[in-house]
N, C-alpha and C positions, 0 to 999 in steps of 0.2 A: 505492498497499498503505499503510493508517496504523494505526499500534498504538490495538491499544481502549486505552479511558482507562487502566481496571487497569493496565495492562500498559505503561504511557512508562518512557523513558529511566532509569535511576538516575543521580545527579548524576556518578558516577564513570563510568558508561557513555557520558553527556555528553562525559566527558574525554579519553574513547578513542576518537572518535568524530569531537571535535575535531581529532585528533593524525593519526587518519583521510587526514581531509579535507588532511593537509596533505601527504599522500602518503607516510608515512613506514610503514616494517615492523612488525611485532609487538614486533620487540627494540630499534629504535627507538623504541617508544610505549612500550615498558614502561624504557629506562636515560629516558626524556625522565618519568614518573610517579614514578618511584623504586617500580617496582612489578615483578615478575615478568614472566616472557611468558607463562608459564603463566594468571595472572590476566587478563592482556590476553588473548589467548584464553577463558578462561572469559565475558570480560565480552561481548567481540564474538559470542562463541556463544548466550548470551541475548538479545543483540540478534538476531542472526540469526532465532530461533527467536519474539518478540515482536512483527519485522516483519513475519515470512513470507516474506524475504526468503533467497534458497540461495546468495548465495555474495559478499564483500565489496564489489563491482562495485555488484549491487545496493543493498545496504546503504550505499557510499556516494552512493549516486544520490537514496537512501531517504532519505539523511540533508540533503540537499542541497535538498530539495522540502518537507521534512516541521517546517521551523522554526517 
């Protein structure tokens, strides 16, 4: 799954992906990045839409192969 050129992750979304790769929960990601849990959920939702992934496991696999 490759995100179309105009739909690449934003810097904020990349930071969330980085924490997701560390196995953190939404709450832990929010604490680490000093953002709200809802903001983390929004970033993940947008990433799922951009990449065509169906869940955070697929998103995690996508993030590891699309560097």
